[in-house]
C-alpha angles and dihedrals in degrees: 000000000000095000121079091226089066096051121100091205133031131211117242092253090051089049090050091052093049092049092041092234132122120273092246089053090050090052089051089053091053089063092059115102092225095050116099097236127133138172131239107187106312095336122099113211134181123222107238097213090044090051092053090050092047091052090050090051091049091049091049091050090051092050091048093050091048090051091049091049091050091048091051090048092052093048095052 
């Protein structure tokens, strides 16, 4: 299991690298209720499948808010 793609869970620094954010920002994300982080002992880990789903939800929310903004712009 040396490759990240085989891991079920990622460390916070691995998550930061995948998301292209800083490690402190990744730790902030782990404190969100909707973020797929969990603890084992003192380690904080991120569920890989949950992370992919979370990113999809975030992208969908961004698309929906852009569409709503465009719709409001068109109506005014």
